[in-house]
C-alpha positions as CSV (number, residue, x, y, z in Angstrom):
1,M,-15.0,-10.1,0.2
2,R,-16.0,-6.8,1.7
3,P,-13.1,-4.4,1.7
4,P,-11.6,-3.0,4.9
5,V,-12.9,0.6,4.4
6,A,-13.1,1.3,8.1
7,A,-9.5,0.1,8.6
8,V,-8.3,2.3,5.8
9,I,-10.1,5.3,7.2
10,E,-8.4,4.6,10.6
11,A,-5.0,4.5,8.7
12,H,-5.9,7.9,7.2
13,R,-6.5,9.4,10.6
14,T,-3.2,8.0,11.8
15,L,-1.5,9.6,8.8
16,E,-3.1,12.9,9.6
17,R,-1.9,12.8,13.2
18,L,1.5,11.8,12.1
19,T,1.9,14.8,9.8
20,A,0.0,17.4,12.0
21,G,3.1,19.0,13.4
22,L,5.4,18.5,10.4
23,S,7.6,21.5,9.6
24,D,8.8,22.7,6.2
25,Q,12.3,21.6,7.0
26,Q,11.1,18.0,7.9
27,V,9.1,17.8,4.7
28,A,12.3,18.6,2.7
29,E,14.4,16.0,4.5
30,A,15.2,12.6,3.1
31,S,12.7,9.8,3.5
32,A,13.6,6.1,3.8
33,L,13.0,5.8,0.0
34,P,16.2,6.4,-2.1
35,G,15.9,9.7,-3.9
36,W,12.7,10.7,-2.3
37,S,12.2,13.4,0.4
38,R,9.3,13.2,2.8
39,G,7.6,15.7,0.4
40,H,7.8,13.0,-2.4
41,V,6.2,10.4,-0.1
42,L,3.4,12.8,0.9
43,A,2.8,13.9,-2.7
44,H,2.6,10.2,-3.7
45,L,0.1,9.4,-0.8
46,T,-2.0,12.5,-1.8
47,D,-2.1,11.7,-5.5
48,N,-2.7,8.1,-4.8
49,A,-5.9,9.1,-3.0
50,R,-6.9,11.3,-5.9
51,M,-6.2,8.5,-8.4
52,F,-8.2,5.9,-6.5
53,A,-11.1,8.4,-6.1
54,R,-11.0,8.9,-9.9
55,L,-11.3,5.1,-10.5
56,A,-14.0,4.8,-7.9
57,E,-16.1,7.6,-9.3
58,H,-16.0,6.2,-12.8
59,A,-16.5,2.6,-11.6
60,L,-19.7,3.6,-9.8
61,R,-21.0,4.9,-13.1
62,G,-20.0,1.7,-14.8
63,E,-17.0,3.2,-16.6
64,L,-13.4,2.1,-16.9
65,V,-10.6,4.7,-17.0
66,E,-6.9,4.5,-16.5
67,G,-5.6,5.7,-13.2
68,Y,-3.3,8.0,-15.2
69,D,-4.0,8.9,-18.8
70,G,-0.3,9.5,-19.2
71,G,0.8,6.3,-17.4
72,V,3.7,6.1,-15.1
73,D,5.3,9.2,-16.6
74,E,2.3,11.3,-15.5
75,R,2.3,9.7,-12.1
76,N,6.0,10.5,-11.6
77,A,5.6,14.1,-12.9
78,I,2.8,14.8,-10.5
79,I,4.8,13.5,-7.5
80,E,7.9,15.5,-8.6
81,T,5.9,18.7,-9.1
82,A,4.1,18.4,-5.8
83,A,7.0,17.3,-3.6
84,G,8.2,20.8,-2.9
85,R,5.0,22.0,-1.3
86,S,5.1,23.5,2.2
87,A,4.1,21.3,5.1
88,A,0.8,23.2,5.3
89,E,0.1,22.7,1.6
90,H,0.8,19.0,1.9
91,R,-1.6,18.7,4.8
92,A,-4.3,20.6,3.0
93,Q,-4.0,18.6,-0.2
94,L,-3.8,15.3,1.6
95,A,-6.9,16.1,3.7
96,A,-8.8,17.2,0.6
97,H,-8.1,14.1,-1.6
98,T,-8.4,11.7,1.3
99,A,-11.8,13.1,2.0
100,G,-12.8,12.8,-1.6
101,L,-11.7,9.2,-1.7
102,E,-13.6,8.3,1.5
103,A,-16.7,10.1,0.1
104,S,-16.6,8.0,-3.1
105,W,-16.3,4.8,-1.1
106,A,-19.2,5.8,1.2
107,R,-21.5,5.8,-1.9
108,A,-20.6,2.2,-2.9
109,T,-23.1,-0.5,-2.3
110,E,-22.2,-4.2,-1.7
111,A,-22.6,-4.9,-5.4
112,D,-20.4,-2.0,-6.4
113,W,-17.3,-3.5,-4.8
114,S,-17.1,-6.0,-7.6
115,R,-17.1,-3.4,-10.3
116,P,-14.0,-3.7,-12.5
117,V,-11.2,-1.1,-12.5
118,T,-8.1,-0.8,-14.5
119,F,-5.8,-0.7,-11.5
120,R,-4.1,-4.1,-11.4
121,N,-6.9,-5.3,-13.6
122,A,-8.9,-5.9,-10.5
123,D,-12.2,-4.7,-8.9
124,L,-13.1,-1.7,-6.8
125,A,-12.6,-3.7,-3.6
126,A,-9.0,-4.3,-4.5
127,T,-8.3,-0.6,-4.6
128,V,-9.3,-0.3,-0.9
129,F,-6.9,-3.1,0.0
130,A,-4.2,-1.3,-2.1
131,R,-4.8,2.0,-0.3
132,W,-4.5,0.2,3.0
133,R,-1.1,-1.1,2.0
134,E,0.0,2.2,0.6
135,A,-0.9,4.2,3.7
136,W,0.8,2.0,6.3
137,I,3.9,1.1,4.2
138,H,4.6,4.7,3.3
139,M,4.0,5.9,6.9
140,V,7.1,3.9,7.7
141,D,8.9,5.5,4.8
142,L,8.3,8.9,6.3
143,E,10.6,8.0,9.2
144,L,8.6,9.9,11.8
145,S,7.3,7.6,14.5
146,V,5.5,4.8,12.7
147,R,7.4,1.5,12.4
148,P,6.2,-1.9,11.1
149,D,5.3,-3.1,14.6
150,D,2.6,-0.4,14.5
151,W,0.9,-2.0,11.6
152,P,-2.4,-3.7,12.3
153,E,-2.1,-7.5,12.4
154,D,-4.7,-7.9,9.7
155,L,-2.9,-5.4,7.4
156,A,0.4,-7.4,7.9
157,A,-1.2,-10.7,7.1
158,H,-2.9,-9.3,4.0
159,S,0.4,-7.8,2.9
160,I,2.0,-11.2,3.2
161,D,-0.8,-12.7,1.1
162,F,-0.2,-10.0,-1.5
163,L,3.6,-10.1,-1.6
164,L,4.1,-13.9,-1.3
165,G,4.9,-14.1,-5.0
166,R,8.1,-12.3,-4.4
167,L,9.5,-15.5,-2.9
168,P,10.9,-18.5,-4.8
169,A,8.6,-21.5,-5.3
170,G,8.7,-23.9,-2.3
171,T,9.4,-21.2,0.3
172,R,7.3,-21.4,3.4
173,V,6.6,-18.4,5.6
174,H,5.7,-19.0,9.3
175,A,4.4,-16.1,11.4
176,E,5.0,-17.6,14.8
177,D,3.3,-14.9,16.8
178,V,-0.1,-15.5,15.1
179,G,0.3,-19.2,14.2
180,R,-0.1,-18.7,10.5
181,Q,1.8,-20.2,7.6
182,W,2.0,-19.4,3.9
183,S,3.5,-21.6,1.2
184,V,4.7,-20.5,-2.3
185,G,3.5,-22.9,-5.0
186,D,2.6,-26.6,-4.7
187,G,6.1,-28.0,-5.2
188,P,8.5,-29.5,-2.7
189,Q,9.1,-27.5,0.5
190,G,12.3,-25.5,0.5
191,T,13.4,-22.7,2.7
192,V,11.3,-21.9,5.8
193,V,11.3,-18.2,6.9
194,T,10.1,-17.5,10.4
195,G,9.3,-14.3,12.2
196,G,6.5,-12.1,13.6
197,V,3.7,-11.3,11.2
198,R,4.6,-7.6,11.0
199,D,8.3,-8.2,10.5
200,L,7.6,-10.7,7.8
201,A,5.3,-8.3,6.0
202,A,7.9,-5.5,6.3
203,W,10.6,-7.7,4.9
204,L,8.5,-8.8,2.0
205,A,7.6,-5.1,1.3
206,G,11.3,-4.3,1.2
207,R,11.2,-2.3,4.4
208,T,13.4,-2.8,7.5
209,P,11.7,-5.1,10.0
210,V,12.0,-4.4,13.7
211,I,13.3,-7.9,14.2
212,S,14.7,-9.6,11.1
213,P,13.0,-12.9,10.1
214,V,15.2,-15.9,10.3
215,S,15.5,-18.8,7.8
216,T,16.6,-22.4,7.8
217,E,19.0,-21.3,5.1
218,E,20.0,-17.9,3.9
219,L,17.0,-15.5,3.5
220,P,15.8,-15.9,-0.1
221,A,16.2,-12.9,-2.4
222,L,13.0,-11.1,-3.1
223,G,11.7,-11.0,-6.6
224,P,9.9,-8.0,-8.1
225,W,6.7,-6.5,-6.8
226,P,3.7,-8.6,-7.9
227,P,2.9,-7.9,-11.6
228,H,-0.4,-6.8,-12.9
229,P,-2.6,-9.8,-13.4
230,P,-4.4,-10.3,-16.8
231,P,-7.6,-8.3,-17.3
232,L,-10.8,-9.5,-15.6
233,D,-13.6,-10.8,-17.8
234,R,-15.6,-7.7,-18.4
235,L,-18.6,-9.6,-19.8
């Protein structure tokens, strides 16, 4: 499947507009994520772009590298170090690394999208989908003006696909506004959760929906974020 590069670039432009007038004080204020300021969220979005560009550049040369040589500790240290940047510094770094990521993607051919990467043991196309999720979900976390009902419908539906495994087997999800259904596993049907596609996606992502989904029973507890799948066959 061809990845939604144009849609991610549109998300990048939305993020740029969202942060264009951000002050230093606003950067230092708390985000919706516990323990993270807006500066932490912006540092994460910036370094996420750098990391995906690193994976893309190596993948285009037929090379496999880790997103972070030092693993999650390196990732966390980068975010913590960069969180205290000024608003202007955040904007400049975000613009630079976003441009680098988009330039890497622009060089990819149709065949390149299936090149393997270490991120989630997937392929290059999967990193585009991941960046799409990261951009829109974390724009909500910034608590500026973007809410889940601003998410593109296709992004919301994709996020449900990705996050469905957080639900118990037998759960069915019904997006009544777009007439789509998702089922978890092949066993007997259990709880049915109904709502708008964007609200369902927000709930599954652990964010606050604009209108909370409803259930035939109590809303099921969400399991952990989808684990990394086993490595692709590299042969």
